Legacy VTK file of the C-alpha trace (Angstrom):
# vtk DataFile Version 3.0
C-alpha trace
ASCII
DATASET POLYDATA
POINTS 315 float
-12.149 76.549 -15.737
-9.966 73.980 -13.987
-8.438 72.687 -17.210
-6.079 75.679 -17.108
-4.732 74.964 -13.621
-0.952 74.938 -13.420
1.082 72.344 -11.587
2.003 74.781 -8.802
-1.618 75.836 -8.277
-2.680 72.166 -8.126
0.037 71.503 -5.530
-1.159 74.453 -3.445
-4.738 73.126 -3.607
-3.620 69.904 -1.928
-2.738 71.971 1.143
-6.185 73.605 1.338
-8.783 71.941 3.565
-12.415 72.587 2.676
-14.953 72.205 5.532
-18.239 70.356 5.200
-20.080 73.619 5.921
-18.574 76.280 3.664
-18.705 80.054 4.131
-18.990 82.492 1.267
-15.484 83.393 0.116
-14.654 86.742 -1.458
-11.295 86.657 -3.225
-9.438 89.833 -4.170
-6.542 89.208 -6.538
-4.111 91.646 -8.146
-0.471 92.029 -9.116
1.612 92.859 -6.028
1.576 96.502 -4.901
-1.916 97.232 -6.223
-3.487 98.318 -2.939
-4.855 94.952 -1.846
-3.481 94.961 1.719
-5.614 97.973 2.648
-8.665 95.975 1.603
-8.054 93.674 4.581
-9.181 96.523 6.838
-12.108 97.384 4.580
-13.561 93.883 4.639
-12.610 93.000 8.216
-14.502 96.050 9.466
-17.478 95.031 7.322
-17.652 91.755 9.243
-15.715 89.340 7.029
-12.779 87.485 8.560
-9.934 88.714 6.361
-6.977 86.507 5.375
-3.638 87.791 4.108
-2.375 85.631 1.223
-2.875 82.082 2.538
-2.271 80.528 -0.897
0.883 82.501 -1.584
2.095 81.598 1.917
1.675 77.916 0.995
3.576 78.478 -2.255
6.437 80.296 -0.532
6.769 77.542 2.045
6.775 74.970 -0.763
9.568 76.913 -2.461
11.591 76.550 0.763
10.879 72.811 0.987
8.392 73.230 3.840
4.692 72.440 4.219
1.922 74.803 5.243
-1.789 74.008 5.318
-4.763 76.357 5.223
-8.123 75.288 6.607
-10.984 77.401 5.348
-13.104 78.464 8.343
-16.356 76.559 8.783
-19.830 78.090 8.747
-22.299 78.468 5.887
-23.701 81.665 7.404
-20.442 83.627 7.407
-18.266 85.367 4.839
-14.488 85.351 4.665
-12.264 87.595 2.600
-9.030 86.342 1.041
-6.590 88.770 -0.522
-3.952 87.302 -2.827
-1.301 88.918 -4.973
0.319 87.693 -8.158
4.093 87.966 -8.704
6.756 89.147 -8.393
9.725 86.756 -8.187
9.087 83.709 -10.360
6.603 82.082 -12.728
4.617 80.127 -10.083
4.053 83.370 -8.149
3.191 85.225 -11.364
0.604 82.618 -12.407
-0.973 82.140 -8.970
-4.728 81.581 -9.445
-6.663 81.570 -6.148
-9.990 80.757 -7.830
-8.568 77.687 -9.563
-6.935 76.661 -6.267
-10.236 76.902 -4.381
-12.146 74.906 -6.978
-9.414 72.282 -7.309
-9.528 71.867 -3.511
-13.248 71.112 -3.768
-14.734 74.434 -2.690
-18.251 74.961 -4.119
-18.229 77.419 -7.000
-21.564 78.924 -6.000
-19.994 80.268 -2.804
-17.141 82.107 -4.523
-17.019 85.845 -5.270
-14.154 87.589 -7.101
-12.690 91.100 -6.968
-9.961 91.361 -9.650
-7.850 94.492 -9.163
-5.287 96.505 -11.110
-3.244 99.658 -10.608
-1.613 101.731 -13.352
1.333 99.755 -14.813
4.241 102.179 -14.321
3.236 102.966 -10.737
2.997 99.236 -10.098
6.356 98.451 -11.649
8.190 101.247 -9.836
6.705 99.845 -6.620
7.965 96.375 -7.562
11.462 97.808 -7.987
11.256 99.475 -4.574
10.175 96.201 -2.964
12.877 94.302 -4.836
15.432 96.692 -3.305
13.926 96.071 0.156
14.104 92.337 -0.441
17.759 92.688 -1.387
18.369 94.433 1.936
16.159 92.470 4.328
15.470 89.104 2.663
17.036 86.704 0.217
15.702 86.397 -3.319
15.928 89.763 -5.096
16.042 89.277 -8.869
17.311 91.238 -11.904
15.032 94.085 -12.973
14.572 92.604 -16.447
13.162 89.415 -14.878
10.942 91.518 -12.642
9.553 93.264 -15.717
8.726 89.973 -17.442
6.993 88.744 -14.295
4.912 91.926 -14.145
3.728 91.355 -17.703
2.827 87.772 -16.823
1.044 88.903 -13.642
-1.182 91.414 -15.456
-2.082 88.740 -17.985
-2.793 86.249 -15.196
-5.194 88.560 -13.352
-6.979 89.413 -16.597
-7.370 85.705 -17.379
-8.614 84.922 -13.855
-11.274 87.600 -14.267
-12.404 86.361 -17.662
-12.569 82.720 -16.591
-14.584 83.670 -13.515
-17.070 85.642 -15.620
-17.356 82.734 -18.067
-17.974 80.350 -15.156
-20.739 82.548 -13.728
-18.797 83.606 -10.625
-20.027 87.018 -9.384
-17.234 89.449 -10.222
-16.686 93.073 -9.184
-13.774 94.681 -11.012
-11.707 97.312 -9.218
-8.878 99.668 -10.112
-6.930 101.545 -7.452
-7.535 104.844 -9.237
-11.232 104.623 -8.315
-10.051 105.977 -4.945
-8.250 108.838 -6.692
-11.319 110.049 -8.588
-14.029 109.395 -5.980
-14.485 109.491 -2.243
-13.261 106.270 -0.578
-16.622 106.035 1.225
-18.552 105.999 -2.054
-16.233 103.412 -3.604
-16.266 101.147 -0.552
-20.038 101.329 -0.159
-20.412 100.126 -3.756
-17.762 97.427 -3.320
-19.273 96.053 -0.116
-22.825 96.149 -1.467
-21.709 94.164 -4.504
-20.034 91.699 -2.124
-23.160 91.247 -0.003
-21.735 93.030 3.048
-22.846 96.035 5.071
-20.832 99.235 5.099
-19.128 100.254 8.346
-17.615 103.736 8.833
-14.438 102.086 10.162
-14.000 100.407 6.797
-12.695 103.729 5.496
-11.492 105.769 8.497
-10.466 105.651 12.153
-7.893 102.893 11.617
-5.420 104.218 14.167
-7.952 103.381 16.881
-8.323 99.776 15.725
-6.466 96.688 16.912
-3.282 96.306 14.795
-3.726 94.069 11.777
-3.110 90.415 12.496
-3.499 90.710 16.254
-6.403 89.033 18.141
-9.498 91.158 17.780
-8.501 92.669 14.435
-10.514 90.098 12.423
-7.446 89.859 10.160
-5.381 86.682 9.886
-1.784 86.592 8.634
-0.294 83.301 7.515
3.335 82.426 8.331
6.034 82.994 5.719
9.048 82.537 7.946
10.149 83.913 11.306
13.511 85.579 10.696
13.671 88.972 12.510
14.854 90.769 9.367
11.622 89.760 7.601
9.548 91.688 10.126
11.732 94.732 9.500
11.393 94.309 5.745
7.611 94.029 6.019
7.554 97.311 7.940
9.367 98.969 5.023
7.047 97.470 2.394
3.827 98.420 4.212
4.988 101.558 6.008
2.366 103.923 4.516
-0.514 101.579 5.302
0.696 100.879 8.835
0.591 104.602 9.644
-2.620 105.441 7.794
-5.861 106.363 9.551
-8.035 105.234 6.676
-8.404 104.120 3.096
-6.828 106.505 0.637
-5.338 106.682 -2.813
-1.556 106.641 -2.584
-0.202 108.431 -5.640
3.282 107.876 -6.974
5.335 111.022 -7.319
6.842 111.610 -10.754
10.342 111.139 -9.360
9.417 107.637 -8.122
8.067 106.531 -11.496
10.902 108.249 -13.349
13.410 105.741 -11.948
12.152 103.589 -14.826
13.699 103.865 -18.257
11.828 104.768 -21.433
12.715 101.311 -22.754
11.107 99.596 -19.758
7.991 101.725 -20.063
7.811 100.906 -23.761
8.090 97.185 -23.088
5.179 97.336 -20.660
3.069 99.356 -23.073
3.910 97.111 -26.039
3.003 94.036 -23.993
-0.557 95.338 -23.715
-0.625 96.282 -20.044
-2.526 99.481 -20.729
-5.112 97.536 -22.707
-5.584 95.275 -19.669
-5.860 98.327 -17.437
-8.359 100.086 -19.702
-10.561 96.985 -19.759
-10.524 96.913 -15.950
-11.125 100.673 -15.688
-14.258 100.500 -17.814
-15.528 97.434 -15.955
-14.841 99.084 -12.583
-16.852 102.139 -13.626
-19.800 99.916 -14.468
-19.476 97.592 -11.464
-18.990 100.336 -8.871
-21.134 103.022 -10.474
-18.363 105.627 -10.305
-16.335 107.671 -12.750
-12.648 106.831 -13.266
-10.452 108.914 -15.570
-8.527 107.279 -18.369
-4.872 106.722 -17.608
-2.429 109.371 -18.828
0.440 107.814 -16.891
2.430 106.600 -19.898
2.034 109.818 -21.884
3.104 111.916 -18.891
6.095 109.690 -18.249
7.307 109.843 -21.858
6.813 113.634 -21.953
8.983 114.062 -18.847
11.660 111.799 -20.298
11.656 113.800 -23.520
11.928 117.093 -21.622
14.780 115.713 -19.540
16.681 114.776 -22.695
16.152 118.233 -24.174
17.229 119.839 -20.928
20.369 117.701 -20.844
LINES 1 316
315 0 1 2 3 4 5 6 7 8 9 10 11 12 13 14 15 16 17 18 19 20 21 22 23 24 25 26 27 28 29 30 31 32 33 34 35 36 37 38 39 40 41 42 43 44 45 46 47 48 49 50 51 52 53 54 55 56 57 58 59 60 61 62 63 64 65 66 67 68 69 70 71 72 73 74 75 76 77 78 79 80 81 82 83 84 85 86 87 88 89 90 91 92 93 94 95 96 97 98 99 100 101 102 103 104 105 106 107 108 109 110 111 112 113 114 115 116 117 118 119 120 121 122 123 124 125 126 127 128 129 130 131 132 133 134 135 136 137 138 139 140 141 142 143 144 145 146 147 148 149 150 151 152 153 154 155 156 157 158 159 160 161 162 163 164 165 166 167 168 169 170 171 172 173 174 175 176 177 178 179 180 181 182 183 184 185 186 187 188 189 190 191 192 193 194 195 196 197 198 199 200 201 202 203 204 205 206 207 208 209 210 211 212 213 214 215 216 217 218 219 220 221 222 223 224 225 226 227 228 229 230 231 232 233 234 235 236 237 238 239 240 241 242 243 244 245 246 247 248 249 250 251 252 253 254 255 256 257 258 259 260 261 262 263 264 265 266 267 268 269 270 271 272 273 274 275 276 277 278 279 280 281 282 283 284 285 286 287 288 289 290 291 292 293 294 295 296 297 298 299 300 301 302 303 304 305 306 307 308 309 310 311 312 313 314
C-alpha cells in the first residue's frame, strides 16, 4: 500500500506524531464539497474526538513555507475521527492520501478504519466553482476553471484508489455517498454508519445542533487545525460553510438546477468521459451494501443535458 505514496504525502507524514498508545482512527475522505464537514458533528456526538483536516492543514502550511505538526491523541481505548478532503487547487491537494500518511507515519494498520465518500459529480463541480469564486474574493489562490476541472477528475480517481487499496490491505471500509441522505432518513443512515464504525448512535448526531457548542470551541469535541489567521479567511469560511453553520441537523443539501446549470455541456461531458460517473456508481452500489439502504441511480447528467438541450431549442 505504501509503495504508492507520493512525495507530498510522505512529507506530510513526517509532521505526524504517533503516540505509543494508539486510539482507533476513523478516516473519512472525499473530494471537497462532498458533505464531509457535517460528519464532524455526527461522529463528535457519537463520542469520537473529531478533527477537521489535520493533514491538509499541514500541506497548506507547507505550501506557504511554514511548518505545522499534528500529534495523534493518545489512548488505546478511545476513537478519533479525522475528516479529510481531496482537491481542489493543485496536484498535491488532489492526490492527498490520509491512509498512506498515517501508515507512513508509523500508525498501526489494524487500528485504522476508512469511510470513502462521494457526491454526484456535477453537483460537486458546481460547488467547487462557487468556492473558487469565494476564494477569489476572500483568499489568494483561485485558479482557472479548466484547472479546477482537471483537479476534480484527479480527486475522484484518488478517492477511488484510496478505497481500493484499503480494501486490498484489509482495512475495514464503509463506503458512503451523500445521496444516501436524500433517499433515506438521516437517522437510519447514521445508525448504520456508526454501527459499522464501532460507535453508538446518539440522537444529537442527527438533530438538535443549534443547541450544541459551536464547532471547534471547547466542549464541542471538534478540533480545527490552523490554516492561517487573516481576518478575511474567517469571513470566507463563513461563506463556504454557511448552510452547515445554520443547520439544526444532518440533511441532504440538494443543488438547484440553476446552480448546476452554470456549468457548460462541454465541462459536463469532460467529467462524464473521464469516468466520474463510473466511480460514483461503484460507490453507490457499495454504499447500499455497506449501509443496508437503498440509493437511487444518478440521473444528474441526463437531466443536465436535457435542460441544456431545451435551453438551446428555446433560444
